[in-house]
C-alpha positions as CSV (number, residue, x, y, z in Angstrom):
1,M,50.9,15.1,8.6
2,E,49.4,12.1,6.8
3,A,46.7,9.6,7.8
4,I,49.1,6.7,8.2
5,D,50.9,8.7,11.0
6,L,47.6,9.1,12.9
7,I,46.5,5.4,13.0
8,S,45.5,4.3,16.5
9,P,47.2,0.9,17.2
10,A,44.8,0.1,20.1
11,I,41.6,0.1,18.0
12,V,41.0,-3.3,16.4
13,P,38.4,-3.9,13.6
14,L,35.4,-6.2,13.8
15,K,34.9,-9.3,11.8
16,P,31.6,-9.8,9.9
17,E,30.7,-12.8,12.1
18,D,31.3,-10.9,15.4
19,R,28.2,-10.6,17.6
20,V,26.6,-7.4,18.5
21,A,27.6,-7.7,22.2
22,R,31.3,-7.9,21.3
23,A,31.0,-4.9,19.0
24,L,29.3,-2.8,21.8
25,D,32.0,-4.0,24.3
26,L,34.8,-2.8,22.0
27,M,33.1,0.5,21.4
28,E,32.9,1.1,25.1
29,E,36.5,0.1,25.6
30,F,37.8,2.3,22.8
31,K,35.3,5.2,23.6
32,V,34.1,5.4,20.0
33,S,30.7,5.2,18.3
34,H,31.8,3.5,15.1
35,L,34.0,0.5,14.2
36,P,35.1,-0.8,10.8
37,V,34.2,-4.3,9.7
38,V,37.1,-6.0,8.0
39,K,37.7,-9.4,6.3
40,Q,41.1,-10.5,5.0
41,K,42.3,-6.9,5.0
42,R,39.3,-5.6,3.0
43,L,37.0,-3.0,4.5
44,L,33.5,-4.3,4.2
45,G,31.6,-1.6,6.1
46,L,31.2,0.6,9.1
47,V,28.9,-0.2,12.0
48,K,27.4,2.4,14.3
49,D,26.5,2.0,18.0
50,A,23.0,3.3,17.3
51,A,22.4,0.5,14.9
52,L,23.7,-2.1,17.4
53,A,21.6,-0.6,20.2
54,D,18.4,-0.7,18.2
55,N,18.9,-4.4,17.3
56,N,16.5,-6.8,19.0
57,D,18.2,-10.1,17.8
58,P,20.7,-11.3,20.4
59,D,22.3,-13.6,17.9
60,A,22.7,-10.9,15.2
61,T,26.1,-10.4,13.7
62,V,27.6,-7.1,12.7
63,A,27.5,-8.1,9.0
64,K,23.7,-7.7,9.2
65,L,23.9,-4.3,10.8
66,M,26.9,-2.5,9.1
67,D,26.4,0.3,6.7
68,Q,27.5,-0.8,3.2
69,V,25.9,2.0,1.2
70,E,28.6,4.5,1.9
71,V,31.8,3.1,3.4
72,P,34.0,6.1,4.3
73,Y,37.8,5.9,4.3
74,V,40.9,7.8,3.5
75,R,44.1,6.7,1.8
76,D,47.3,6.4,3.9
77,R,49.0,9.4,2.4
78,Q,46.1,11.9,2.7
79,H,46.5,14.9,5.0
80,V,45.0,15.2,8.5
81,Y,42.7,17.9,7.1
82,D,41.1,15.2,4.8
83,V,40.6,13.0,7.8
84,L,38.9,15.7,9.8
85,R,36.8,16.9,6.9
86,L,35.4,13.3,6.5
87,M,34.8,13.1,10.2
88,A,32.9,16.4,10.2
89,R,30.8,15.7,7.1
90,L,29.6,12.2,8.3
91,S,29.8,12.8,12.1
92,L,32.3,9.9,12.5
93,S,34.2,9.0,15.6
94,V,36.8,7.0,13.5
95,V,37.9,7.0,9.9
96,P,39.3,3.8,8.3
97,V,42.6,4.1,6.5
98,L,43.4,2.1,3.4
99,D,46.6,1.8,1.3
100,M,46.7,2.4,-2.4
101,N,45.8,-1.3,-3.0
102,G,42.7,-1.1,-0.9
103,N,44.1,-3.0,2.1
104,Y,42.9,-2.0,5.5
105,L,45.6,-0.4,7.7
106,G,43.7,0.8,10.7
107,V,41.6,3.7,11.9
108,V,42.2,7.3,13.0
109,D,40.0,8.2,16.0
110,E,38.7,11.7,16.6
111,H,40.8,12.3,19.7
112,R,44.1,11.4,18.1
113,A,43.3,13.4,14.9
114,L,42.4,16.5,16.9
115,S,45.4,16.2,19.2
116,R,47.8,16.0,16.2
117,L,46.0,18.9,14.5
118,A,46.7,21.0,17.7
119,E,50.4,20.3,17.1
120,V,50.1,21.3,13.4
121,V,48.5,24.7,14.3
122,N,50.8,25.3,17.3
123,A,47.8,25.4,19.6
124,N,50.0,24.3,22.5
125,E,52.6,27.0,22.0
126,A,52.6,30.0,24.3
127,G,51.4,33.2,22.7
128,T,48.4,35.2,21.8
129,V,45.4,34.6,19.5
130,V,44.3,37.7,17.6
131,V,41.1,37.9,15.6
132,L,41.0,40.5,12.8
133,E,38.0,41.6,10.7
134,M,38.3,43.1,7.2
135,D,36.8,43.3,3.8
136,R,37.5,40.2,1.8
137,N,39.2,42.3,-0.9
138,D,41.6,43.7,1.7
139,Y,43.0,40.3,2.8
140,A,46.7,40.1,2.2
141,L,48.5,37.5,4.3
142,Q,51.9,38.8,3.4
143,Q,51.1,42.2,4.7
144,I,49.5,40.9,7.9
145,A,52.6,38.7,8.5
146,R,54.9,41.7,7.9
147,I,53.1,43.8,10.4
148,V,53.7,41.1,13.0
149,E,57.3,40.5,12.0
150,D,58.1,44.2,12.0
151,E,57.4,44.1,15.8
152,G,59.9,41.2,16.3
153,A,57.2,38.5,16.5
154,R,56.1,35.6,14.3
155,V,52.8,34.2,13.1
156,L,52.6,30.6,14.2
157,S,49.3,29.7,12.4
158,V,46.5,31.4,10.6
159,Y,43.0,30.6,9.3
160,T,40.3,32.6,7.7
161,S,36.5,32.4,7.7
162,D,33.9,34.4,5.8
163,L,31.2,36.3,7.8
164,P,27.8,35.1,6.6
165,D,25.7,37.4,4.4
166,T,28.5,40.0,4.2
167,M,31.6,40.8,2.1
168,R,33.7,40.7,5.2
169,M,35.9,38.0,6.8
170,E,37.7,37.1,10.0
171,V,41.4,36.2,10.2
172,T,42.5,34.4,13.3
173,L,46.2,34.5,14.0
174,K,48.3,32.7,16.6
175,I,51.3,34.9,17.5
176,N,54.3,33.7,19.4
177,R,54.2,36.6,22.0
178,E,51.9,37.5,24.8
179,E,52.8,41.2,24.9
180,I,51.4,42.4,21.7
181,G,50.3,46.0,22.4
182,A,52.6,47.4,19.6
183,I,51.3,44.8,17.1
184,L,47.7,45.7,17.8
185,K,48.4,49.4,17.3
186,S,50.1,48.5,14.0
187,F,47.0,46.6,12.9
188,E,44.8,49.6,13.7
189,R,47.2,51.9,11.9
190,F,46.8,49.8,8.8
191,E,43.1,50.0,9.3
192,Y,42.5,46.4,10.3
193,T,39.7,45.9,12.8
194,V,40.9,44.0,15.9
195,R,37.9,42.0,17.0
196,T,39.5,40.4,20.0
197,A,42.8,39.1,21.5
198,F,43.3,36.2,23.9
199,Q,46.6,35.9,25.8
200,G,48.3,33.0,27.6
201,G,46.2,30.1,28.6
202,K,43.1,31.8,27.2
203,A,44.8,32.0,23.8
204,E,45.5,28.3,23.8
205,D,42.0,27.3,24.7
206,D,40.5,29.7,22.2
207,M,42.7,28.5,19.4
208,R,41.8,24.9,20.1
209,N,38.1,25.7,20.3
210,R,38.2,27.8,17.1
211,Y,40.0,25.1,15.1
212,L,37.5,22.5,16.4
213,D,34.6,24.7,15.3
214,V,36.2,25.3,11.9
215,M,37.0,21.7,11.2
216,R,33.4,20.7,11.9
217,I,32.0,22.9,9.2
218,I,34.9,23.7,6.8
219,N,34.8,22.4,3.2
220,M,38.4,22.3,1.9
């Protein structure tokens, strides 16, 4: 899933000559805390609501308040993970999208990006989330998937995270079945530690929350 597929058509950019009041009105309308400043399809900067709110000049334009030191953006063919990584690193509510010639195409807002990510990781599919713990050297995705498949189920999505200050890791699986007693016993037989399992609606909520947490801190 690429950035160009995530662009929100409703969010319009600001012009350099736009007044602060207009920028704040648009941010309120779009429910975002950042907006791009664009002139003739060129991204000039990004303005933050905090900078606008701290301004004491009622006649100030966004050109005077926008951040030009680091103007974040992604290219149109970058993956949704790149969009979310930039959002997380800079605490952005929107990420501008440019084509390969540097022309402004639009923005991806956080809600749209996370909604589409939920589709990518099958967060909305019925099933069970299983969290395994193991030594990092014991991680073998092929074996883990085979254990699940040998019981007639499928792994819908997977991610890993290292446990701080240890040589161990967690592996979070989304499995397409809610009755997974046999699968859990198989994991234990292969000496994987089953930390927890969430079924049904709890599985969906936990998978969404875990992916949100990971995408806030992950460095891919």
